[in-house]
TORRO-183937 format. One line per field, with one value per residue: residue number from 1; x, y, z of N, C-alpha, C, CB in turn. Coordinates in pm, whole numbers. Glycine has a CB too. Layout:
<fitis>
num <- c(NUM|...) .
neast <- c(X|...) .
nnorth <- c(Y|...) .
nup <- c(Z|...) .
caeast <- c(X|...) .
canorth <- c(Y|...) .
caup <- c(Z|...) .
ceast <- c(X|...) .
cnorth <- c(Y|...) .
cup <- c(Z|...) .
cbeast <- c(X|...) .
cbnorth <- c(Y|...) .
cbup <- c(Z|...) .
</fitis>
This chain:
<fitis>
num <- c(1|2|3|4|5|6|7|8|9|10|11|12|13|14|15|16|17|18|19|20|21|22|23|24|25|26|27|28|29|30|31|32|33|34|35|36|37|38|39|40|41|42|43|44|45|46|47|48|49|50|51|52|53|54|55|56|57|58|59|60|61|62|63|64|65|66|67|68|69|70|71|72|73|74|75|76|77|78|79|80|81|82|83|84|85|86|87|88|89|90|91|92|93|94|95|96|97|98|99|100|101|102|103|104|105|106|107|108|109|110|111|112|113|114|115|116|117|118|119|120|121|122|123|124|125|126|127|128|129|130|131|132|133|134|135|136|137|138|139|140|141|142|143|144|145|146|147|148|149|150|151|152|153|154|155|156|157|158|159|160|161|162|163|164|165|166|167|168|169|170|171|172|173|174|175|176|177|178|179|180|181|182|183|184|185|186|187|188|189|190|191|192|193|194|195|196|197|198|199|200|201|202|203|204|205|206|207|208|209|210|211|212|213|214|215|216|217|218|219|220|221|222|223|224|225|226|227|228|229|230|231|232|233|234|235|236|237|238|239|240|241|242|243|244|245|246|247|248|249|250|251|252|253|254|255|256|257|258|259|260|261|262|263|264|265|266|267|268|269|270|271|272|273|274|275|276|277|278|279|280|281|282|283|284|285|286|287|288|289|290|291|292|293|294|295|296|297|298|299|300|301) .
neast <- c(14041|13825|13556|13187|13228|13559|13606|13468|13655|13866|13815|13793|14116|14226|14184|14324|14563|14943|15073|14816|14736|14898|14798|14541|14525|14697|14642|14731|14940|15048|14946|14828|14617|14447|14226|13938|13701|13814|13969|13780|13603|13832|13855|13626|13587|13733|13977|14134|14404|14638|14650|14926|14918|14766|14560|14480|14267|14084|13904|13743|13697|13750|13987|14168|14319|14519|14701|14995|15089|14984|14938|14730|14512|14518|14739|14970|15310|15503|15724|15739|15566|15647|15844|15706|15718|15515|15267|15068|14822|14558|14328|14139|13928|13993|14241|14571|14935|14851|15170|15276|15116|15152|15436|15417|15226|15443|15621|15631|15468|15166|14862|14563|14324|14037|13720|13482|13213|12812|12591|12447|12559|12761|12913|12873|13099|13334|13345|13397|13654|13829|13790|13831|14129|14262|14195|14015|13682|13416|13369|13353|13155|12946|12952|12889|12653|12525|12505|12365|12120|12052|12090|11839|11672|11691|11606|11330|11260|11367|11121|10938|10853|10675|10730|10983|11231|11452|11738|12056|12413|12642|13046|13184|13257|13432|13548|13315|13274|13097|13102|12952|12768|12663|12549|12643|12810|12912|12806|12570|12472|12361|12214|12008|11941|11867|11612|11588|11596|11837|11910|12097|12170|12242|12510|12829|12936|13183|13149|13190|12893|12696|12618|12332|12236|12241|12037|11825|11812|11691|11700|11474|11660|11935|12253|12597|12877|12951|13169|13455|13659|13818|13673|13411|13068|12820|12450|12455|12643|12579|12283|12448|12502|12450|12309|12251|12082|11836|11721|11470|11542|11767|11599|11452|11611|11669|11947|12118|12381|12667|12861|13158|13288|13129|12871|12959|13157|13085|13150|13086|12949|12731|12509|12341|12379|12217|11980|11938|12016|11763|11586|11626|11620|11256|11223|11202|11050|10836|10810|10737|10580|10282|10295|10572|10506|10394|10565|10743|10599|10532|10814|10815|10939) .
nnorth <- c(1970|2203|2155|2289|2348|2327|2545|2726|2714|2758|3071|3084|2978|3199|3397|3312|3251|3297|3491|3579|3806|4053|4028|4144|4373|4562|4389|4252|4315|4270|4024|3792|3587|3326|3234|3285|3380|3477|3681|3813|3892|3961|4255|4335|4351|4645|4631|4576|4724|4536|4350|4154|4008|3764|3484|3276|3237|3437|3743|3886|4223|4407|4569|4341|4221|4385|4310|4073|3746|3439|3191|2918|2780|2549|2414|2588|2732|2696|2766|2996|3194|3249|3386|3623|3770|3749|3804|3701|3433|3387|3134|2930|2589|2445|2470|2368|2187|1938|1857|2194|2330|2223|2310|2594|2578|2485|2715|2926|3135|3290|3112|3080|2875|2843|2720|2482|2663|2637|2794|3091|3080|3005|3099|3344|3267|3203|3469|3641|3500|3578|3892|3877|3809|3966|4201|4310|4323|4415|4480|4251|4154|4350|4293|4056|4040|4196|3944|3760|3902|3907|3613|3565|3753|3610|3354|3372|3466|3227|3107|3195|3080|2936|2640|2381|2392|2181|2145|2153|2157|2215|2199|2145|2044|1949|1822|1693|1567|1533|1703|1724|1870|1670|1578|1807|1959|2307|2416|2243|2355|2631|2569|2486|2648|2859|2779|2563|2241|2002|1840|1625|1356|1149|1101|1199|1546|1640|1455|1283|1237|1041|1023|877|890|1215|1198|1106|1287|1489|1804|2129|2337|2472|2482|2704|2864|3188|3216|3240|3139|2768|2690|2759|2737|2727|2844|2675|2532|2337|2246|2139|1922|1582|1456|1643|1799|1685|1742|1914|2154|2223|2215|2441|2631|2744|2841|2902|3137|3259|3438|3215|3260|3448|3309|3003|3103|3140|3361|3711|3815|3579|3548|3737|3616|3359|3497|3683|3401|3244|3484|3459|3176|3195|3399|3242|3041|3169|3293|3048|2844|2710|2500|2469|2432|2183|2022|1999|1886|1599|1515|1548|1677) .
nup <- c(4908|5010|5260|5370|5681|5658|5575|5744|5963|5906|5935|6185|6226|6135|6255|6508|6435|6490|6285|6160|6291|6167|5917|5922|6074|5904|5658|5339|5100|4841|4667|4495|4275|4203|4025|3906|4038|4320|4221|4149|4330|4493|4396|4436|4666|4704|4721|4458|4406|4558|4410|4243|4010|3847|3778|3436|3434|3530|3449|3505|3697|3427|3486|3616|3403|3250|3490|3534|3442|3568|3459|3393|3654|3702|3640|3772|3843|4115|4179|3959|4107|4352|4310|4210|4499|4697|4929|5042|4904|4734|4698|4460|4481|4339|4271|4129|4053|4268|4350|4282|4478|4746|4749|4782|5005|5157|5142|5362|5268|5358|5208|5097|5022|4893|4892|4770|4592|4528|4630|4784|5011|5035|4842|4988|5212|5130|5050|5268|5427|5207|5283|5561|5529|5425|5614|5599|5706|5779|5507|5389|5525|5401|5144|5095|5213|4991|4776|4920|4862|4636|4526|4638|4487|4222|4283|4309|4031|3967|4062|3955|3661|3443|3375|3464|3285|3058|3024|2908|2919|2717|2740|2546|2226|2018|1699|1724|1962|2208|2506|2827|3107|3372|3706|3980|3971|3855|3606|3634|3893|3879|3643|3776|3992|3849|3807|3605|3478|3486|3185|3194|3385|3518|3572|3752|3711|3449|3126|2860|2619|2453|2146|2135|2407|2429|2220|2393|2584|2518|2492|2640|2629|2501|2684|2663|2675|2590|2424|2193|1870|1862|2046|2054|2048|1884|1689|1478|1542|1629|1552|1323|1379|1445|1636|1786|1660|1661|1892|2092|2157|1954|1719|1723|1749|2057|2217|2474|2541|2751|2935|3034|3286|3428|3458|3562|3715|4066|4172|4306|4156|4127|4174|4020|3772|3772|3835|3571|3423|3454|3381|3091|3060|3109|2873|2660|2709|2770|2439|2334|2061|1965|1841|1930|2227|2219|2090|2270|2493|2330|2376|2626|2836) .
caeast <- c(13911|13778|13360|13157|13296|13688|13606|13457|13738|13989|13823|13859|14221|14284|14117|14417|14686|15025|15101|14670|14685|14955|14705|14399|14555|14712|14604|14838|14972|15136|14829|14805|14486|14477|14114|13846|13639|13934|13978|13616|13594|13950|13835|13484|13585|13796|14117|14217|14497|14644|14649|15035|14891|14620|14569|14450|14059|14053|13897|13628|13652|13858|14108|14217|14378|14605|14830|15063|14938|15068|14895|14585|14458|14542|14878|15069|15415|15557|15832|15709|15459|15753|15940|15706|15784|15398|15253|14893|14820|14449|14386|14010|13950|14036|14426|14715|14911|14931|15302|15281|15062|15296|15559|15371|15245|15599|15708|15578|15355|15059|14830|14468|14266|13868|13578|13365|13055|12718|12461|12453|12620|12889|13010|12939|13180|13458|13398|13415|13751|13899|13783|13902|14252|14261|14249|13867|13590|13328|13349|13326|12988|12863|12912|12805|12502|12447|12494|12247|12020|12049|12068|11735|11605|11703|11486|11194|11316|11310|10963|10799|10864|10577|10802|11124|11230|11533|11920|12210|12495|12734|13145|13243|13197|13549|13591|13156|13241|12995|13162|12839|12766|12568|12517|12730|12921|12850|12657|12433|12426|12334|12096|11867|11907|11739|11492|11555|11606|11969|11841|12176|12147|12259|12610|12841|13087|13129|13192|13092|12782|12714|12479|12235|12222|12193|11935|11713|11813|11593|11731|11428|11699|12120|12342|12691|12962|12985|13332|13540|13777|13759|13646|13268|12987|12739|12359|12466|12755|12477|12185|12475|12578|12309|12233|12201|12024|11697|11649|11383|11668|11834|11461|11344|11654|11681|12045|12162|12534|12699|13000|13164|13318|12971|12822|12952|13254|13051|13164|12982|12805|12657|12372|12281|12424|12165|11879|11954|11971|11613|11539|11647|11476|11175|11189|11231|10941|10700|10836|10679|10454|10188|10399|10714|10444|10334|10657|10805|10541|10562|10882|10811|10948) .
canorth <- c(2009|2226|2152|2426|2334|2384|2691|2798|2659|2860|3179|3065|3009|3345|3471|3309|3182|3447|3587|3640|3977|4138|4020|4155|4510|4596|4342|4201|4441|4168|3953|3671|3558|3226|3168|3407|3429|3514|3781|3925|3938|4087|4388|4408|4434|4755|4593|4563|4781|4495|4231|4135|3875|3668|3287|3292|3240|3599|3826|4055|4339|4452|4583|4267|4199|4447|4196|3969|3664|3306|3095|2821|2767|2393|2373|2632|2692|2715|2885|3137|3226|3234|3509|3748|3751|3770|3827|3603|3368|3295|3015|2851|2434|2332|2520|2265|2061|1900|1972|2344|2370|2193|2346|2652|2582|2475|2840|2995|3272|3231|3027|3021|2771|2886|2585|2487|2717|2633|2857|3179|3073|2946|3299|3408|3192|3276|3668|3622|3395|3659|3973|3905|3797|4104|4251|4392|4195|4508|4487|4137|4153|4405|4224|3908|4057|4218|3885|3674|3943|3879|3496|3599|3799|3499|3290|3482|3509|3079|3017|3243|2981|2805|2529|2417|2364|2079|2209|2059|2247|2148|2207|2180|1936|1991|1728|1648|1484|1624|1726|1794|1880|1627|1655|1832|2074|2406|2446|2186|2470|2764|2583|2460|2757|2984|2729|2467|2095|1937|1662|1518|1339|1013|1093|1366|1572|1633|1386|1278|1180|957|1049|793|998|1353|1280|1079|1378|1560|1953|2184|2426|2429|2637|2731|2962|3264|3181|3238|3031|2687|2636|2854|2636|2784|2764|2615|2366|2241|2192|2051|1771|1469|1416|1764|1834|1608|1773|2045|2290|2277|2257|2561|2795|2800|2808|3048|3141|3356|3474|3166|3292|3515|3209|2927|3114|3145|3466|3774|3817|3469|3544|3800|3553|3322|3578|3654|3281|3268|3561|3391|3063|3290|3462|3132|2995|3254|3285|2887|2860|2694|2385|2424|2357|2062|1934|1966|1779|1482|1456|1471|1773) .
caup <- c(4867|5189|5297|5445|5794|5654|5576|5900|6090|5857|5996|6333|6264|6089|6427|6642|6414|6518|6150|6124|6330|6096|5813|5962|6084|5720|5527|5261|4949|4766|4694|4397|4361|4193|4075|3834|4160|4368|4129|4147|4563|4572|4345|4471|4829|4704|4743|4333|4391|4638|4321|4153|4013|3804|3673|3307|3431|3570|3319|3580|3582|3318|3498|3631|3262|3351|3600|3497|3414|3626|3356|3408|3759|3791|3611|3820|3886|4252|4136|3977|4174|4460|4216|4209|4628|4722|5092|5035|4770|4752|4516|4377|4553|4205|4245|4126|4037|4363|4375|4346|4557|4848|4750|4849|5169|5257|5181|5470|5210|5356|5137|5151|4953|4927|4952|4637|4680|4410|4648|4824|5196|4988|4784|5133|5295|5061|5031|5438|5425|5167|5373|5691|5521|5437|5658|5588|5748|5772|5357|5374|5542|5357|5018|5147|5212|4856|4749|4966|4827|4487|4512|4656|4363|4157|4365|4255|3910|3920|4075|3818|3569|3481|3458|3459|3112|3021|3015|2890|3003|2650|2781|2434|2092|1919|1613|1767|2050|2349|2644|2869|3208|3442|3846|4071|3877|3858|3592|3713|4024|3796|3583|3938|4061|3729|3774|3519|3520|3415|3085|3194|3547|3572|3599|3833|3669|3305|3057|2713|2607|2291|2044|2210|2491|2363|2146|2509|2693|2476|2608|2592|2581|2569|2794|2627|2729|2510|2356|2025|1836|1850|2151|2068|2052|1804|1675|1384|1493|1724|1440|1190|1516|1377|1734|1881|1561|1683|2007|2073|2189|1803|1639|1790|1850|2186|2242|2533|2545|2797|2959|3125|3425|3456|3484|3622|3857|4184|4249|4340|4076|4079|4204|3900|3685|3811|3773|3389|3300|3477|3248|2919|3015|3115|2738|2589|2731|2684|2347|2230|1970|2011|1764|2000|2336|2175|2077|2366|2547|2283|2425|2804|2887) .
ceast <- c(13789|13634|13376|13241|13415|13675|13564|13556|13857|13970|13825|14030|14306|14309|14288|14541|14854|15035|14937|14707|14764|14886|14547|14451|14611|14669|14729|14818|14996|15078|14853|14695|14526|14289|14051|13785|13667|13908|13886|13603|13727|13908|13683|13474|13688|13944|14166|14375|14627|14730|14785|15038|14757|14620|14479|14260|14035|14009|13772|13685|13710|14034|14176|14314|14494|14754|14887|14972|14966|15025|14793|14619|14506|14643|15022|15226|15431|15681|15812|15608|15557|15828|15866|15671|15622|15362|15161|14906|14704|14401|14209|14028|14046|14228|14548|14827|14949|15041|15307|15211|15114|15422|15539|15348|15326|15690|15732|15509|15252|14966|14711|14386|14089|13820|13488|13252|12923|12611|12516|12537|12769|13025|13014|13101|13289|13494|13421|13564|13830|13917|13879|14066|14312|14270|14058|13742|13438|13286|13310|13179|12919|12849|12843|12662|12405|12424|12365|12168|11999|12021|11905|11617|11613|11646|11328|11188|11255|11186|10916|10770|10713|10614|10947|11132|11422|11622|11956|12259|12577|12918|13193|13241|13270|13535|13429|13159|13179|13059|13040|12862|12630|12570|12642|12862|12854|12760|12527|12374|12336|12154|11946|11868|11819|11653|11454|11637|11756|11922|11953|12219|12217|12409|12640|12988|13041|13188|13108|12971|12800|12567|12334|12182|12186|12104|11791|11686|11724|11567|11580|11544|11881|12175|12485|12746|12975|13135|13379|13632|13717|13698|13464|13217|12852|12568|12384|12617|12654|12376|12300|12521|12478|12277|12179|12037|11841|11635|11586|11494|11683|11690|11464|11442|11691|11819|12111|12339|12559|12811|13031|13209|13184|12858|12855|13082|13243|13103|13084|12911|12702|12578|12279|12296|12300|11962|11836|11941|11801|11543|11506|11557|11342|11080|11128|11074|10814|10702|10750|10582|10399|10260|10486|10610|10474|10438|10756|10709|10499|10723|10974|10870|10876) .
cnorth <- c(2075|2193|2289|2425|2372|2486|2771|2822|2746|3007|3206|3095|3137|3457|3446|3267|3330|3529|3583|3781|4101|4184|4090|4332|4601|4563|4351|4276|4399|4050|3880|3597|3424|3166|3332|3473|3514|3646|3862|3965|4045|4238|4447|4443|4551|4748|4547|4608|4669|4378|4273|4050|3782|3541|3362|3257|3372|3699|3908|4088|4344|4424|4470|4243|4227|4389|4118|3843|3539|3192|2996|2808|2645|2386|2492|2617|2768|2845|3014|3245|3323|3395|3636|3810|3813|3768|3710|3529|3288|3273|2959|2669|2408|2369|2387|2298|2064|1929|2077|2373|2321|2221|2538|2673|2598|2624|2940|3145|3269|3212|2962|2948|2749|2738|2638|2599|2676|2722|3004|3201|3033|3027|3373|3387|3229|3412|3655|3586|3565|3759|3953|3821|3916|4236|4421|4329|4281|4463|4386|4157|4224|4382|4120|3927|4086|4102|3795|3698|3938|3749|3524|3625|3629|3379|3299|3500|3317|3071|3118|3162|2941|2688|2526|2346|2283|2114|2107|2161|2168|2256|2221|2075|1950|1835|1638|1564|1565|1606|1793|1811|1757|1664|1705|1941|2191|2472|2338|2316|2569|2744|2537|2598|2875|2936|2658|2348|2067|1831|1601|1523|1268|993|1221|1393|1595|1496|1347|1190|1156|999|1010|902|1128|1336|1181|1177|1547|1731|2018|2293|2394|2551|2606|2834|3025|3276|3230|3109|2923|2577|2670|2717|2723|2728|2650|2494|2278|2153|2092|1887|1663|1410|1534|1798|1792|1672|1904|2156|2379|2278|2424|2639|2768|2723|2946|2995|3287|3287|3330|3166|3384|3361|3089|2950|3125|3242|3564|3836|3688|3463|3658|3739|3457|3391|3640|3564|3272|3347|3519|3295|3132|3356|3362|3056|3057|3276|3141|2958|2748|2515|2341|2415|2217|1973|1854|1859|1659|1443|1411|1539|1879) .
cup <- c(5016|5160|5351|5583|5785|5669|5678|5983|6024|5935|6088|6360|6232|6216|6501|6595|6397|6374|6130|6155|6256|5968|5822|6004|5967|5655|5452|5158|4826|4748|4533|4400|4171|4132|3960|3948|4233|4374|4181|4266|4592|4517|4423|4642|4814|4727|4589|4321|4474|4576|4254|4048|3932|3721|3541|3308|3514|3467|3347|3684|3476|3361|3515|3480|3264|3408|3493|3549|3479|3523|3439|3559|3790|3724|3662|3837|4042|4234|4117|4006|4299|4392|4257|4403|4675|4865|5110|4911|4790|4634|4569|4470|4438|4193|4216|4042|4229|4429|4428|4474|4769|4861|4819|5025|5206|5259|5300|5458|5266|5243|5176|5027|4967|4866|4851|4680|4537|4473|4722|4972|5125|4925|4925|5155|5259|5032|5143|5459|5348|5258|5443|5662|5473|5501|5659|5582|5729|5605|5327|5375|5422|5183|4954|5148|5107|4758|4796|4891|4704|4440|4510|4540|4195|4206|4292|4112|3844|3910|3974|3655|3525|3470|3408|3393|3139|3013|3008|2880|2882|2699|2648|2328|1989|1871|1674|1798|2197|2470|2756|3031|3304|3594|3937|4038|3882|3755|3587|3835|3982|3716|3710|3958|3936|3713|3648|3568|3432|3326|3059|3338|3559|3564|3668|3724|3492|3274|2963|2698|2473|2252|2119|2270|2482|2298|2289|2585|2679|2517|2557|2500|2611|2581|2741|2670|2606|2511|2219|1986|1849|1938|2171|1999|1985|1755|1559|1378|1616|1598|1330|1300|1453|1509|1794|1768|1601|1793|1967|2068|2068|1708|1643|1826|1936|2224|2359|2571|2643|2885|3044|3288|3487|3549|3578|3776|4030|4250|4282|4251|4024|4062|4083|3830|3687|3726|3591|3351|3314|3387|3125|2921|3001|2961|2679|2613|2715|2544|2240|2190|2022|1957|1846|2116|2287|2145|2165|2484|2480|2322|2575|2855|2998) .
cbeast <- c(13855|13799|13271|12984|13294|13760|13544|13384|13764|13980|13778|13832|14268|14167|13928|14369|14639|15204|15220|14526|14717|15069|14695|14328|14641|14792|14487|14844|15103|15259|14673|14896|14292|14564|14088|13717|13628|14052|13959|13451|13653|14150|13828|13343|13647|13738|14131|14145|14461|14531|14507|15129|14883|14523|14426|14563|13951|14179|13884|13444|13663|13831|14131|14124|14326|14517|14752|15210|14888|15020|15031|14569|14330|14437|14870|15031|15522|15629|15886|15734|15360|15868|15935|15584|15962|15334|15180|14720|14950|14349|14610|14057|13796|13919|14493|14685|15017|14946|15353|15221|14930|15328|15625|15306|15228|15726|15679|15685|15301|15010|14923|14393|14347|13785|13484|13271|13062|12662|12345|12340|12529|12844|12874|12863|13169|13467|13288|13311|13714|13862|13682|13793|14281|14212|14426|13858|13626|13393|13449|13390|12938|12886|12976|12841|12479|12518|12588|12192|12005|12168|12141|11766|11729|11817|11481|11204|11534|11339|10853|10844|10947|10467|10729|11214|11213|11520|12012|12255|12521|12663|13185|13369|13047|13724|13782|13051|13368|12823|13301|12701|12760|12567|12430|12772|12954|12924|12652|12487|12551|12488|12117|11921|12062|11756|11421|11580|11449|12079|11750|12288|12031|12176|12674|12888|13219|13179|13240|13176|12665|12745|12490|12285|12302|12272|11929|11742|11977|11492|11918|11338|11617|12247|12341|12687|13094|12917|13351|13664|13907|13809|13757|13241|12976|12827|12250|12455|13018|12353|12098|12648|12534|12356|12300|12360|12106|11711|11738|11266|11843|11978|11302|11234|11561|11542|12107|12042|12608|12587|13024|13189|13469|12882|12813|12955|13314|13068|13239|13006|12840|12649|12361|12308|12565|12241|11908|12059|12053|11588|11618|11804|11439|11269|11303|11379|10951|10681|10968|10619|10467|10041|10486|10877|10281|10245|10707|10856|10452|10529|10909|10870|10962) .
cbnorth <- c(1855|2414|2011|2442|2223|2373|2731|2732|2461|2888|3230|2901|2920|3416|3327|3206|3070|3418|3510|3581|4011|4092|3877|4018|4516|4583|4423|4058|4533|4140|4058|3581|3740|3179|3135|3353|3364|3476|3746|3853|3724|4058|4376|4290|4320|4830|4465|4641|4931|4492|4213|4105|3865|3752|3072|3178|3068|3665|3732|4038|4468|4632|4659|4185|4268|4454|4057|3979|3633|3256|3014|2644|2785|2246|2351|2631|2718|2550|2864|3163|3075|3050|3493|3786|3846|3690|3989|3714|3284|3336|2808|2844|2305|2394|2606|2121|1965|1833|2021|2444|2329|2097|2313|2633|2502|2338|2912|3000|3279|3277|2958|3121|2649|3059|2594|2313|2968|2474|2752|3203|2905|2859|3454|3328|3061|3236|3826|3484|3201|3693|3977|3831|3696|4109|4236|4469|4123|4669|4514|4049|4238|4528|4205|3858|4142|4319|3876|3685|4036|3910|3400|3686|3988|3484|3376|3646|3572|2968|3010|3424|2863|2791|2376|2423|2585|2018|2296|1947|2244|2150|2116|2218|1962|2059|1658|1638|1396|1561|1840|1712|2030|1497|1553|1701|2042|2466|2515|2013|2561|2777|2475|2355|2815|3032|2820|2507|1986|1868|1669|1521|1301|899|1054|1369|1408|1763|1312|1228|1249|743|937|676|1007|1425|1234|978|1396|1478|2096|2214|2550|2331|2623|2726|2919|3370|3022|3378|3025|2666|2694|3045|2567|2788|2844|2729|2370|2366|2353|2143|1795|1315|1335|1939|1756|1448|1779|2075|2228|2143|2189|2527|2903|2773|2772|3110|3152|3435|3636|3118|3379|3569|3185|2820|3221|3046|3511|3844|3882|3396|3594|3904|3506|3336|3681|3668|3091|3327|3634|3314|2938|3384|3516|3050|2962|3403|3295|2711|2862|2792|2431|2542|2387|2079|1982|2102|1819|1487|1480|1329|1797) .
cbup <- c(4785|5279|5444|5480|5839|5562|5486|5986|6119|5671|5982|6371|6240|5978|6548|6765|6238|6580|5993|6221|6508|6077|5794|6111|6181|5645|5461|5232|4954|4829|4735|4408|4404|4340|4297|3724|4228|4294|3991|4112|4721|4513|4164|4423|4981|4788|4867|4236|4443|4699|4212|4213|4149|3718|3784|3208|3545|3626|3172|3645|3614|3297|3581|3686|3157|3460|3742|3552|3240|3804|3285|3304|3758|3787|3434|3886|3776|4312|4027|3908|4224|4453|4016|4079|4671|4655|5152|5015|4727|4837|4525|4135|4574|4000|4425|4075|3897|4345|4283|4250|4483|4853|4571|4790|5243|5173|5106|5557|5063|5437|5124|5237|5006|4821|5155|4613|4727|4360|4750|4808|5346|4889|4636|5272|5297|4954|4990|5510|5319|5064|5431|5841|5452|5418|5576|5471|5942|5813|5274|5466|5685|5410|4984|5307|5283|4778|4747|5088|4867|4430|4620|4721|4320|4138|4517|4313|3925|4003|4254|3755|3630|3413|3441|3552|2967|2935|3134|2767|3197|2454|2870|2464|2031|1992|1643|1697|2067|2387|2623|2826|3205|3419|3942|4103|3701|3887|3471|3816|4088|3649|3436|4133|4136|3571|3784|3376|3467|3521|2901|3088|3618|3491|3501|4081|3715|3195|3112|2591|2651|2288|1890|2308|2532|2285|1899|2603|2714|2516|2559|2681|2639|2456|3031|2536|2804|2528|2336|2014|1922|1787|2263|1971|2210|1702|1658|1289|1554|1850|1343|1057|1763|1239|1822|1890|1431|1716|2137|2208|2220|1723|1725|1926|1903|2289|2103|2710|2365|2851|3048|3076|3429|3236|3396|3515|3838|4236|4217|4419|3949|4109|4380|3854|3705|3944|3852|3318|3340|3597|3212|2868|3143|3180|2650|2649|2824|2729|2380|2308|1803|1961|1644|2012|2360|2062|2013|2416|2599|2132|2358|2854|2811) .
</fitis>
């Protein structure tokens, strides 16, 4: 995984490595994007026509769905990617498996792995790296400026909330088993950017949550991805769950669903997503009845 320092060093390497000038002068024309935010950045830079393939997590803009699908980001096949004859591969920090990444690194085709990002500067760094690799530094600087401005607007919306609501992000609840975000995840970061507090902060990452812990967390709002099929988490599902049904969020119907890539991708739209989420939090808090407010106070929120 790249650190922020590593990302900055990579920018320096792109400017000095012998193969970099060709990329800077003409830009790669056969680019594979492995990761939803990567594809978004390429399109936002106006270089979507250079993409020849994308992974299954890429869903925005809609035009990206017309590209060949190379499979899930974490289970890539190096052979399948190389068969497409790319001249540049751009990947998220968690692309894998490691064996496939190692093969790609040895192939001689430029492979750039972007750093994980949970804030404005992190997203701006990702944009700068992609823009440099595509020979579009000026567009990258302009886009980074827009992203920083959107994060600033989100911060203003978050600061306007009457209090920081306790929010639980549920990744899945198949078979009634709760998979919930702890600290250090994109969901945790987005909750905080939008002015909330993570109701589950006793562990790092996404883990199974016991019924007792779910009740004790007492979320005021439950946040989920807007999905269909077996992975969908609806208000009806939440109210039918023996533990979640006892939480203030379930009792009051305070469930927020947002597109997964928009909410968690931390691409060019991340600031806008945080601002929208803050607005959703604000609407819920403003719409609380006296009984709901007393209910939340009784739960320690």
